[in-house]
C-alpha positions in Angstrom: -0.9 -1.3 -1.4 -1.3 -4.7 -3.1 -3.1 -5.0 -6.4 -6.4 -6.8 -6.4 -6.6 -10.1 -8.2 -8.5 -10.0 -11.5 -10.5 -13.1 -12.3 -12.1 -12.0 -15.5 -11.8 -9.7 -18.5 -14.7 -7.8 -20.0 -14.7 -5.8 -23.2 -16.5 -2.5 -23.0 -19.8 -2.0 -24.7 -19.1 -0.6 -28.2 -21.4 1.7 -30.0 -18.8 3.0 -32.4 -21.4 3.6 -35.1 -23.0 6.3 -32.9 -21.3 9.6 -33.4 -21.6 10.6 -29.7 -20.2 7.3 -28.4 -16.8 7.4 -26.6 -14.7 4.8 -25.0 -14.3 7.3 -22.1 -17.7 6.5 -20.7 -17.0 2.8 -20.6 -13.7 3.5 -19.0 -15.3 5.7 -16.4 -17.8 3.0 -15.6 -15.0 0.6 -15.0 -13.2 3.0 -12.7 -16.3 3.3 -10.6 -16.5 -0.5 -10.3 -12.9 -0.6 -9.2 -13.5 2.1 -6.6 -16.4 0.2 -5.1 -14.4 -3.0 -5.1 -11.6 -1.2 -3.2 -14.0 0.2 -0.5 -15.1 -2.7 1.7 -17.6 -0.7 3.7 -19.4 0.6 0.5 -19.3 -2.8 -1.0 -20.7 -4.5 2.1 -23.5 -1.8 2.3 -24.5 -2.3 -1.3 -24.5 -6.1 -0.9 -26.6 -5.9 2.3 -29.3 -3.9 0.5 -29.2 -5.9 -2.7 -30.6 -9.1 -1.4 -33.6 -7.7 0.4 -34.5 -5.5 -2.6 -34.1 -8.5 -4.9 -36.4 -10.7 -2.7 -39.0 -8.0 -2.2 -39.2 -6.8 -5.8 -40.2 -9.1 -8.5 -41.3 -6.8 -11.3 -39.2 -3.6 -11.7 -36.2 -4.8 -9.7 -33.6 -3.7 -12.3 -34.9 -0.1 -12.4 -35.1 0.1 -8.6 -31.5 -1.3 -8.3 -30.3 1.2 -10.9 -31.8 4.1 -9.0 -30.3 2.8 -5.7 -26.8 2.4 -7.1 -27.0 5.9 -8.7 -27.8 7.4 -5.3 -24.8 5.6 -3.7 -22.4 6.5 -6.4 -23.4 10.2 -6.8 
């Protein structure tokens, strides 16, 4: 299996001043992104639903998109 090219680097969100914060959650988020990127069918399905949802939802798009992605990824 060939490694995917990486075109950017993103630092994780840091809330180090909060006692319950952990780098593990940010790492786990990144792992999910990599898993979606490595699954062409899942990625294509998410892309196909993103554009119509974005066009049909002016207010509240972000919350609807979060709900939709949570359903796919659970």
